[in-house]
N, C-alpha and C positions, 0 to 999 in steps of 0.2 A: 451526802450525810454527816446529823448533827452531830455535834459534839457533847451533847447534852446524855449524857449514857448512867446518870442520879438513877435507882434504884426508887421502887415506892418504899421498901424500908427506912429510908433514910440514913443510908450509905452508900459510898460515891467507888464506881469501881474503882478507880484510877483521879489526882488531883485536879484538877481544872483546866489548871494552865499545861499539865500536859498533854503533848498534838499529838492526834493519831500520826502511825508513819503510813499512812497510801490506804488504801482498799485491797483485804488480804484477798484476792481473786488466785484461783489456779487456772491449772492448763489440761488435758490428758487429750489424745486420742482415743477415739474406740477400737478396735482390732474388729471391724468390719470389714468386710471386703463386697467393694460396691464398683458398678459402671463410673461414680462420679469420683467425686471430691472424696476424700479422708471424713469425718465428721471428726467434730474436734470440742469435748465436752470442755466449758467453760463452767462452770463456779462462780455462782456471782455473789460476794459477802452485801446481803442488808443492812436495810438500816438499822435492826436491832442485832446484829450478828448470826442471822441465821443466813446458811447459804441456798439460792435455789438455782438450779442446772437451767442450761445453755448451750445448746447445739449447730453451730458452725459451721457451715460450709463457707469456701469465696471460690470465685468463679478463677481460669490461670493471670499469671499475673500480681504484678507486687502490690495493686491498687494505687492510692486508695479509691474502695470502691462506695458507690452505695453501697446499701443495702434496706432488707424490708425484714418485720420484725412480726414474727410470724404467734398465734398465738393459741390454744385450739378450744375448745364451748364445754362448759361442765367446772367442776372446780378444778382448782388444782391441787395438789399434791401426789400428784400421779406416778411421779417419780420418772427416772432416768429408761426403763427399760421401755415404758409408754410412748416421750417421749423419740428413741431409736424406733423403735416402732411402725408408728405414726412418720419422721421424716425415709422410712425403707420401705411400705408400704401404702406412702396414701400420698407419692411424693410431683405428682403432677406439676403442679404448683412451685413445688421446688426447685424440680429440672428445670423449668421455662423461667421462672425469676434466675435462677444462675446461665442458662442460655441468652439471657439476654443486660450479662452482663452482670447485674448485682451478688453481693453477697448474702444468705438466706440464716439469719437464728431462728430457730424454736423453741418458745421457752414458755413457763410460764411459772407465775405465782403459789404461795401458802395455800393451803385448802381451803374455800370462801364459810365464811362468814356470814349466810346471810343478810342477819337483821342487825349486825356493825355498822354500817354504811352510812355515813348520813349523824353518830354518835360520836360518845367522849370517850371511845374501849380504849384504853394508852394505852393503846396498842396497832403496829403499822398493819394492813390490811395487802389482800393480793396483789391488787392495784398500785402499791407501796412500790411491790419489788419488782413490777416490770416499771418503776420509775426507773429503778435500780439496777436492770439490766439495760435498759437505753440510755441511761450516764455511761454505765462499761462500757454500751459499745462507741458509741460518742468518744470515749478515750481512745480506744484500741484504731493504731499510726495506719493500719489498710485499709483503714475504713474513713469514708468524706464525717466527720460530723454535722453536717448541716443537712447533706444530704439519705436519712434516716428515716423510713417509712415504717406504716402499720397498716398489719393485715391479721385479722382474728373472724370466727367467726360462735357468734352465739356469743359467751358471758367475756369468750374473747372477743365480743364484738363489744359487746357490756364495758370491761375496763379502757377500751382505748378512751369511751366518753367520761369513766370516770379520773384517768389520768391527767388528756385533755382539763379537765375544768379545773384541774388544780394544778399543773406547773404553766398552762397556760396556753403556752408558744414549745416550740424546740424541734418536732418531727415535721418531716417534710411535707409527708404525706396521711394522713387515715382512711382505709376502706374496713371499716364495722359491717360485717355482715350480718344477717339475722340478729342483730344484738341484745341480746337479754336487759333493757333496761330497767328495770322494776324497780327495783331500788335508787335506782338514777335519777329518771321520773320520779317516785314513791307514788306508784296505780295503788289507786285505790282496791284494791279485792276481797271477796268474803271470803270465795271457796277457796282451797287448797294448796299447793302451788307445784299444781299435778298438770298435764297437761286439758285434763278436763274438766281444770278448776279456772283457769286460763283459756276463755273461751272467746280471741279477741281478735275478730277478723271481719270485719267492720271502720268504719271511720268514728273515732272514741271522740266524745266531747271534752270538753276540758275537765268539765269537773266534775273527772277521774283521779285525778292527777295533784298534788300537791303547787301549788300554782307559783308557787312566790314562793318557794325550793326551785322548781324547772331555773325558773330566770335569774335568782339568784348561781345556781350550778353552772347554767349558760353562757350568761356575761360575762367571766373571764377569758371564756374562751376563740383565740387571737383569731381575727376574720382574714387574716394574710393562709391561713393552714386551709389546705381542698379537702374535702370530706367528701368521701363518692359514702354512700349507704347502698348495701344491698338488701334486698328485702325477696321473700321466696309466698308468690302468688297465695298459695295455698298452706300458708303455714297459721296454726292457730294465734300463732302473734302478730301476724301480719300489723294487726291496727296498730300496734306499739310500735313494733318499727318507723312504719310510715310516718308514727304519729311524734316520732323524734328529728324524723327528717322538717313538719312542718313548723314546729317547736326552733329548728336551726334555724331555717330560710326564714320566717320569724320576725330574727333576733340580728336579722342582717349577716350569717354566719355563709362562709364559701361552702356552701355543700350541694352535692347531686343524690339524686336516688333513682337505680335502677331497680328491674325486677323479674323474676321469672316463674315459671309456673312449674317448678323441679316436684319432683314425690318424693326425693331425702332430704331431712335435714343434715347441714353443713354440707351438699354435693363440693363448695366453691372451692373446694380441696382437693378433689377429684376422687378417679376408681381407687377402690385400692387392690392391692394384689390377692392372686387364689393362693399364696400360698403362705399365707398373714400367720401361724401360728407354729411357722418353722423360723423366721424371719432375719430374726438376730439371735439362733441360737446354730446357725448354719455360714457357712464363705459361699454368698449368691451373690450374682449380679443382676443388678434392678435392670432390667430391659425394657425398654418405655414398649413394643407391642404387646408387653403385657398390661398392660392400665388401659388404655382403649378405649379413654374418653365419647361420651354420648354427646349427641351433637349439643345438647343448650350447660351441659359441661365443659367444651370449647366455648363458645360463645360467649359462655362468663369467663372463664379464661383469659380470653381477648378483651372482653371489655375493663378488666384489671389488670392486665400489662398497659395498655391502651391508656390508660387513666395516671398509672403510676410516671413510665416512660414521660408522660406532656407534663408532670408534673412534679420529677423528686431526679 
């Protein structure tokens, strides 16, 4: 965390020689009955004093555990009830990771400002919040700071690429699924930022991207970090996902590609419980029999877990 807390108005919140007395994080237990470990809500202190939520579950035992930091797609700022609902009701990947001995952290940053990445906006962006949460996990005595990986879909995939371009190294592995790297790769598009306006399911030429920025952002990524890019064959942005893989490969980064033809965006998290609307309002047990992943979801999950077990 930066010690510079000067304000645009010219005044200073505290004298520069007064140290910050540690990050002001705090932890609460969420009282929801589950079949697995309790849900612990961690409020993480970010660069500008905003708190972002992170739900952490750990396997049995004292640790230190390897961990996987997970992020949803779309903008951040959806809040604690959304994160709880997702952990309880779309928990196939979290359950499997816990079984494999990983601690699981599900988090988000502040609401995304789509136009702000790569500008001089004088404020942290959502990927900076994820960096704060990563650093927070590294400080926890029950986690192994050198064995923390990332998993996220759509914008949760793009956040991983943004943060690793900034911190260069640190995570044990990255798994960006269907990464919506529109800002990161400076994709030149004429239409609106909607599915209809972003039809890129074909091999994209370099001239659709700001190549100078692409190489500036990719070059600092450490080639020692294993990265698994997950595509989806029929997705309207498949050409962008594949282009990210191609750029990383051309830059000699440690990158792999895998893609399946599933009909649902973000299917990699697994199926949703039937009782979604009552999930965090009642005391319920999350039973694996209620998830029933389809064959492709199971195959993708196995591939992700194999990759993480190999590198984390």
